[in-house]
N, C-alpha and C positions, 0 to 999 in steps of 0.2 A: 572215802578213804578205806583201804583195806586194812583190817586190823593187824595183820603180820607186818604192815609197812612200818619201818622205822623213821620217827620223826627226825631224830637227831641226824641220821644219814641223809634224810632229804634236804635238811637246813644245811648241812655241810656241802651238799652237791651244788645248792642254789648259790652259796658264797663262792664256791670254786668257779662256778660258771660266770659270776660276775667279776671274777679275777680279783677278789679282794684278799689281801694278806694281813698278817698279824691279828688273827681273830682267835677267840677262844670260845669253846662250847661248854657251858655248864649243864646241869641237869634240867633246869627249866628256863634258862636265860642264855643269851648270846652276848659276848662281850666284844664290842667293836672300837676302833680307834676313831679319833676325832675327824668328822667329815665324811665317813663311810656311810652313815645313816641318811645323809643328804644324797648321795649317789644312789642308794637303794631307792629313796623316794622319787628321785628323777625317772630312774628306770621304770618303776611302778606306774608313775604318770603317763610315761611314753607308751607303755602297753596298753593302758586304758584309752588313751587317745586313739590308737590304732583301732582298737575294738569299737570305739564310738563311730569312727569314720566307716568302718565297714557296715555297721548298723544303719547309718544314714544313707549309705549307698543303696543298700537293699530297699530302704523305705522309699527313697526317690525313684527307684526303678519300678516300684509297685505303683506309685502315684502316676508316673509318666505313662506306664502301660495303659492304666485306667483312662487317662485323658485320650491317649491315641485311640482306644476302642471307641469312646464317645465320638471323637472327631471323625473316625471312619464311618460310623453308623450315620452321622449328620451328613457327611459328603455323599454317601450312598442315596439318602432321601433327597438331597439337593439335586443330584444327577437325574433321579427320576423324574422329579418336577420339571427340570430343563428339557428332558426329552420329550415330556408330554407338551410343554409350551412350543418346542420346535415342530412337533408333529401337528399341532393345531395351527401354527402359522403356515406350515407347508399346505395343509388342506384349504386355508383360506386363500393363499396365493393361486392355488389350482382352480378354486372356484372363481375367483376374479379373472383369471385368463380365460376360463371358459364363458364367462359373461362377456368379456371384452371382444372375443371372437365373434359372439353372435351379434354384438352392438356393430362392429367393424363390417359384418356382412351387410346389415341393413344400411349403414351409412354408404357403403360402396355402391349398392344398388341405387341409392338416391342420387349419389354423384354422378354415376354413369348415366342415369335417366336425364338429369339436368344437363350433363355435356352433349347428349343426343339432341335434346330440344334446342340447346344453343347452336349446334351444328346446323340443324335444319334452319334456324332462323338466319344464320350467317350465310348459308348456300342461297337462300332466297334474296338476301341483300347483295350478295356478290353478284348474282345474275343480274339484278337491276343495275347495279354499277357498271357491268361489262357492257350491257346494252346502251347505257348512256355514254360509255367511253367510246364505243364504236361510233356512235352518232357524232360525238364531238370531234373525233379524229376525221371523219369524212369532212366536216366543215372546216377543221384546221388545214387540212390538205388543200382545199381551195383558196384558203386566206394565204397559205405559203407560196402557192403559185403566183399569187398577186405581189407578194412581197419580194419575189426572187429577183425581179428586175432592179429593184431599188438596192438590194444587197450586192448584186453584181456591180453596179455603178460604184457604190462605196468601196468595195474591194479592189477595184481598179485604182481608185484614188489613194487608197491605203497602200497599194503596191509601190506605186511610184514614190510616196512619201518615205517608205522603208529603204528604197533604193538610195534616195537622196541622203537619208540618215547614215546608212552604211558607208557612203562615200565620204561624208563629213567626219565620222569616227575614225576612218583609215587615215585620213589626212592629220586628225589630232593624235593619233598613235605615233605617226611619223614624226610630228612635231616634238612629242614627249621623248621619243628615243633620242632626238637631237639634242634636246635640253638636258637629258640624262648624261650624255656624253660630255656636255659642257660642265655639268655638275661635278663629274668625277675629278676634273682638273681642280676643283675648289675644295675637294674633299679633305686633302691633307692639311690645307690652310685652316680649315674650319675645326680641325681636330683638337687643337690646343685651345681654341676659343670655347669649344664645347665642354672642355674639361673644366674650365674656369667658371662657365655659366651653369654647370652642374650644381655647384654648391649654392649658387644663387637661387636656382630653381628649387633646391630642397628646403632653403630658408622660406621662400616664397610658398611652398606647399604647406609647410608647418604654420606659417601665419595664417593661411586660408583655413587651415583645420581648426585653428584657435578661434578664428572669426566664426566659423559655422557653429562650433560648440557654444560660444557666448551668445549667438543669435538664437539658438535653440532653447537655451536657459531662459533668455529673455521672453520668448513666446509663452514658455511654461509659466513663467512668473506672471505675465500679464493675464493669462487664463485663470490662474489661481486667484488673482486679485479680483478679475471680474466675478468669478463664481462666489467669492467671499462676500463682495459688495452685494450681489443679487440676494444671497441669504440673509445678509444684514438687513437689507431694505424689507424682505419679506417678513422677518421677524419683528421688525419695527411697526410694520402695518398691522400685524396680528395684535401686537401689545396695545397699539393705539385704539383698535376696535374693542378690545377686552376693557380698556379703561374707560371708553366712552360708555359701553353698556353698564358697567359698574357705577359709574357716576350718575347715569340716569336712574339706576335702582336707588343709589343714595338720596337723590333728590326727591323720588317718588316716596321713600321711607320718611324723609324729613317732613314732606308736606302732610302725609297721613298722620304723623305725630303732632304737628301744629294743629291739624283738625281735631284730633282727640283732646288736645289741651284746651281748645276753644270750647268744645262741648262741655269739658269739665268745668270751665269758668262759668258758663251759663247756668249749669246745675247748681253750682255753688251759689249763685246770686238769688236763683229761685228758692233755695233752702233758707237763705237768709231772710228774704221777703216773707216766706212762710212763718218763720220764727218771730219777726216783727208783728205780723198779723195776729199770731198767738198772744204775744204780750199785750197788744192793744185789746184783744177780746177779753183777756183776763181783767184788765183794768176796768174796762166797761161793765164786766160782770160784777165786780166789787163795788163799782159806783152805781150800777143799775140793778141792785139786788131786789129793789122794790117792784120792778116790772116783771111779772112771771112769764108773760108771753115773750117778752124779748130774751128772757133767760133760757126758755125753752129753744128758741131759734139759735141763740148763740151756742147752746150744747150740741145742737145738730151740726152747726159749722165747724165747731171744734173737733167732732168725731170724723168729720169729712176731711179736714185738714190733717188730722193725725194719721189717717190712712194715706193720704198723699205724701205726709212726711216719710212714712216708712217706705213707700215705694220710691221716693227720691233718694232715700239712704241706700236702698239695695242698688238702684242705678249708679250711685256715685261708687260704691265698692266695685261693681263690675267695670266701670270706666277707669278706675285706678289700677286695677289688674291688667286691663288691656294697654293702659299707658306704659305700665312697667314692662309688658312683653315688647312692645314696640320699641321701648328705649333700650332693652337688650339686644333686639334685632339690629337696631341702629349701631350700637356699639360694635357687633360682630361684623357688620358691613364695613365699618370704618377700619377695624383692624385688618379685614381683607384687602381693602384698598391701600393700606400703608405696607402690607407684605408684598402686594403686587408692585407697588412703587419701588420698594427695595430690590426686588428681582429685576426690574427693568434697569435700575442703576447699576446692579451688578453686571448684567448682560452689555450694557454700554461700555463699562469698563473692560470687560473681555474683548469686545470688538476692537476697542482702541489699542489693547495689547496685541491683538492678532494683526492690526495694521502696522504697528511699530516692528513686530517681527518679520512681516513680509518685506518691510522696507530694508531692515537689516540683512535679510537673506539675498535681497537683490544686489545690495552693495557688495556682499561677500562674493556673489557669482560673477560680478564684473571685475573684482579685484583679483581673485585667486587664479593662478594659471591651472591648466587641465593636464598637460603631458608631463610636466616634471612632478607634480604633486597630485596623485590621484584622488584625494580627499577633497571633494567639492565643498563649497560652504555651506549650502542649504542642508539642514538636518535630513539625513537619508533615512530610508525605511528599513522594515525587515522585509516525508515521503516515506520503508519502515526501517529505522536504525535506532530504535529505543534500547537496543541490546549493547549499543556502543558506549552509551553515557546514560546515568541515572539522573533524571530531572524531576523536580517536585511538580505535582499536577493538582495541588489543592485549590488553587486560585484560577478560576476561568479566564479572568483578564489580568495581565501583567502590568508591571510598573511603566513599561515603555508606552502603554496605550494611552493616547490622548482623546478624549471623548470630543464629538462634534457638539456644535451648539444645541441641536435638538435634544442630545443627551443631557446637557446642561439643564434645559428646560425641564426635563422629566424627573431630575433629581435635585432641584435647587433647594427644597426645604430640607433635605437630608444631608446635603454635603457640607463640608466645613468651610472655612473662609477661603478666599482666593489665594492668598499668600501660602497657606498650608497645603492646598491642593496642588499649587504648582511645583512644590518640592517633591523630589523623588526620594524613596527609601535609600539612604547611602550604602547601608550594609548589603542589601540585595544587589544594588547595582555593582558594588565591588566584587561580589561573588561571581556574578555572570561575567564581568569583565575579566576576571582571573581565568575563569573556565575557557573563554575564547582564547586568551592569550596563551594558555597552556596548549590548547589544540593547534594553534598557529605556530608556536616556537619550536615545538617538539615534532619529531617525525614519527608519526603514528603508523606509517606503512599502509599496507593494502590488506584487504580480507576478501578472497576469491575475485581478485582482479578489480576491486572497487576501492577509491581512495576513501580511507576512513575519516580523515580531517575534514574533507568536503561534505560527507554525510552528516558529520557531528554538527558543523557549523549551521547547516540547513535546518537540521531537527531543532537546534537550540533556537534558531530565530523563528520558525514555525511555532514552537511551544510558547515562546514569549510573545507571540502575536505581533512581531515587529513589522511584518509586511502590511498589516491592516492599520497600523497607527499613522497618524498624520505629522507627528513630531517625534523623532526618536534620534538619538545619538550613537546607536549601537553599530550602525553601519560605517560611520566615520572610524570608529575604533577598529573595525575588522580591516578596512583598507589600509589604515595607518600601520597596523601590525604586519600586514602582508608587505608593504613598502620597507618597514624597518628590517624584515627578515631578509628581503632581497638586496638591502644596501650593506649587509654585513660582509665580514671577510670570506665566509663560506658560501656566498651567494651564487657563485657560478656552479658550485656542485649540486645546489638544490634548485636550479631553475627547471630541470625536467620534472621534479616532484611537484613543484608549483604550478607548472603548465598543466600536469594532468589534474590536480585538485581544483584549480580556478576554472578549467574547462568544464569538469563535472558539475561544479557548482553553478556555472553559467547555463549548462543544459538543464539542471533542475529548475531554475528560475524560469527559463524559457518555456519548459513544459507545464509548469504548475502555477505560474501566475498569470492571472488574467487582468488585463489593464483595461481601464474604463475608456470610453470614446474621447474623454477630455484630454487625455495624455498621449494619444496615439499621433505620432509624427512620422513622416516618411524617413526610411532608412537612408543613411548617407554613406555606407560602406557596403553597398551591395557588390561592388566590383573588387574589393580588397580581399586579402587573405582570410581575414576574420568575418567579412560579410557573408560567407557561404556557410557559416556555422548552422544557421537556422535551417539550410536545406540539406546539408551533409550530416549533421548531428541532430536531426529532429527528434530522435527517440534516444533518452538517456538510458535505456535499459542495459546498453553494454557497460555503463559505469555502475549502475545501482541496482541492476536486475530488473524485475517487474515494477513498472512505476504506476500500475493501475490502481494500487491501493493508496498512493500518495493523494492527499486532498487538493483540490484546486482552491487557490487563494485569490480574492480581489485585491489587486496591487493598488496601493495609493501613490501619491506623488513621489515620496521618498524611495519607494520600491523601484520606480522607473529609473531614477537617477543612480541607485545602487546598481542596476543592471547595466547601465552605461558605463559606470565606473568599473565594474568588473570586466565589461568587455574591453575597455582601455587597458586594464591591468593584464588581460590575457595577450593584448597585442604587445604590450611592453615587454613581458616575458619572452614572447616569441622572438621579437627584435632582438633582445639581448642575447638569447641563445644563438640565433643565427649569426650576429656579429662576432660572438666569441668563437664559434666554429670557423668563420672565415679568417679571424686573426690567427688561429692555430694552424689552419691548414696552407696559409699564404707562404710561410718559410719552406714548407715541403714542396710546394709547387715551383718555387724559385730554384730549388736545387734539381727539380726534375726536368726543367726546360732544356737544358743542355747535357749531352751525354758526357760521361768521364773521358779522358784522354785515352786510357787503355782500351776502352770499348770502342772509341773511334778508330784507334789504330788497327785493332783486329778487324773491324768492319771494313777499313779501306783496303787491307790486304785481301780479305775474302772477296771483295767486289773485282779486284784486279784478277783473281784466279778465275779460269774460264770453267763453266758448267757446274761449279760447287757453291752453294750458298753459304752465308756467314752462319756461325753458331750463335745461338741466342745469348746475349750479354746479361750479365748480373743485373736485375731490376731491383736492387735493395731499397732505393729511394721510392720507387713505386710501391714496393711492398709495405713501406712505411704509411703511405697514404691508405692503402687497403687495411692494414691494421688499425689506423685511425678511424676508418669508417665502420670497421667491425666493432670497435669498442663503442662508437657513438651509438650503433644499432643495439648493442647489449644493454647500454645505459637506458635508452628509450624504452626498450622491452621490459627491463626491470621496474621502471617507474609507470608502466602501463599507459603511456602517452597514446592518445587517439591515433589511429591509422590516418586520419585526415592531415593532422599536423605533421605526421612522420613524411607523408608524401610531399607536403609543401616544403618542408625543411629539405629534404633530399633534393627536391627539384630545384630550389633556388641554390643549394650547394653546388650542384653539377652545373648549373647555369654559371655560376661564379667561376668553377673550375674552367668551364668551356671559354669564358671571356678572357681569363687570365692567360690561359695557354695560347690563344688566338692573337692577343694584343702583344704578347711576348715575342711570338714568332715574327709578327709584322715589324715590331720596333727593333728587334735584334737581327740584323741581316747575317751575322756569322752562324746563327742557328739554322738557317735554311740550307742544310746540306743533306746528302743522301744518308750518311751514317747517323746524324742526329734525328733525321726523319724516322728511320728505322727504330731508333731507341724510343722516341715518343710514341710510334705506332705500337710497339711492344707494350709499353706502359698503359696506353689506352685500352689494349686488348685484356690487360688485367682488370680494368675498371668495368668493361663491358662484361667480362666473366663474373665480377662481384654483383652487378645488376641483375644478371640472370639467377645467381643464388638467392637473392632476396626479393623475388618476384612477389611473394605473398604480401609484404608490407608496402612495396613501392612499385606495384604493377602498373600504375598509370604512367610512370616515367618512360617505359619503354614505347609507349605510343605517343607521348607528347614531347619528350625531350630529344632533340635531334643533335648530335654531336657534329660539329662542323669540321672538326680536325680528322674525323673517321674517313671522310671522303677526300681528304687533301692529297694532292699528288706531291709528295715530300721531295721527290727528286727534282722538281722545278724550282725556278728562282722565286723571289719574292713578288716581282711584277706580275708573274703569270698566275700566282696564287691569288693575288688581289683581284686580278682581271676575271679570274674563273668565278670567284665568289660573287663579284658584283653582277656578272652575267647571269649567274643562277638566281640572284635576288630579282633581277629585272624580269627574268622569265616567270618567276613565281608571282610578282606583281601584275604581270600582263595575264596570266591565267585567272588571278583573282578578278581582274577587270572584266574579262570575258564572262566569268560565271556570274557577276553581279549584273552585266548587261543582259545575259539571258534571263535571269530571274526578274528583272525589271520589265522585259518584254512580256513575259508570261503574266505578270501582275497587270500589265497595261492593256491586254486584250479585253474586248467587252464580253 
């Protein structure tokens, strides 16, 4: 402080700066109003806090800079060490490359020398073979000259036979053409009968399919029963052998114990006799104390008997110990025999339970239908999608696993009773069931073009080891849940979604399940729409990416049945989708068969005008069909339906359109006019343009589907159209017969 500075003025300035009023300054004190001292204290605390923050900031800056300098020095030392390591590695790589070049030089020299020696040996061998070939050819020419006469005679005979066969085939062809002409007359009569017979044929086909499925299940059940009976007989024989060996050991142990007991009795008798002799000698000693000579002799005898007695006592102790040991061994053997007998009884009870279950499964397989309800009676069985769902992996074997009889034999002493072992943990079963139901009921969508629900279901079944178990009910729940979803009110909108998911799951099973030879059966659907899945969709990589990392699983009997059920489910979904599309497109086709009156009037006037063609009429009905097809393709693409199913669906849909239009034009004579033909032709051109636009998905249709109406001469009458089409069909069949005849001749040649 400066001495000339006035403290009173300084105090007054501070108070004015703080905007305090009604204060008074004394000589040594300042008088303030109530509450102003608190304001001054608050301001003082605020100034002190700001100063403390400033000091702390400076201190933190100093500490941070110090740490930064240390970090920079450490990073420089680490960089130097890394550069040294990289230099040493580069030097080692260069040294290895130089050594590899030298090794390669010597290896190439050795390989070239070996190739040269092999070429020399091959040249010598070829020369010897060529000389032998020349000699053999010389002798074969002589032999061929001798056989030429025989061949000429057989050829002349063959020539006459061919001429006769051609003449006979020509007569047969003429007869066939005449019979076809007669058959045309009966075609219209049989048309109505064919429509009625179609329903009967479909019912017959369904019954035949059901019979085939039941026969397949019966064969599988018989094979399973035979295998179980064989395993049962083998296990019973093993147990009988073990029991016989143990009984022999028990008999030997009992005989040894009896022998030891007999020896013990003999030693006891000898000891009693010796004691009696001792007592007799003592009495004689008392009575014959007078005879000194006899007394000395008796003393000697007593000493000898005492030694014998001690020896016999030692032998008795040893025999007692050995007899105790043999008795303990005998007890242990008896306990083992009892334990093995209990195990054998348990195995027999399990075998009887298995036989009862097989009988129940066979009855369910015969009673339950296959096409209406896809969950078959026998308990059905159970690649990287772990990111989709979190699953516990603490236990290597899940609750759905049912161990085989060999596993029972290995773990009989440690397992619980049969009733407790047969019960599944209810809580874990309910959790797994809820996970699967949630995956099936909810629309999980797609990830990178892969169906998430199918991947999650497969990973769950694989993690739970359901595919390797012999008895499990998880697959029944999966199939029933899918059927329940498809039976709901929104089932029609979810058919493409479930077609994609079920086909992806079926491809995963087809790729990663390995069936044993016991369950392999010939496929019965090789010619159907779903029978080509194994050929067309052999690799499921288009659904799930790379499948090389997915493990292969040995499938049990429930896995085979689950695969068949899933195939039937895919067929059912595909059939429902196809039938729904046919129902939706039928009203549109009925409207498109006949042109509107305004269009017909304009086309009639245009036809009468000379040299000028008619203007294109409005094709609003055909545009509705094209819009329907575009909506269908968008739906299938959004659900990532496989291209195989898209091609089959579009092919069958256009076949239905083809048949409907052709039959409608044949049955409705008023539609066979020039104006209506131009209208139908314009609509078919729109469909043809739509096919060319979607060639990527349905490219096979352009080469396989032939539209009969494209080539119709619509300005002719109904009779001429029918005759032309039947003539084309007859020419096609005639060409096919000729082609088959040529191929049979080629294969019939010697």
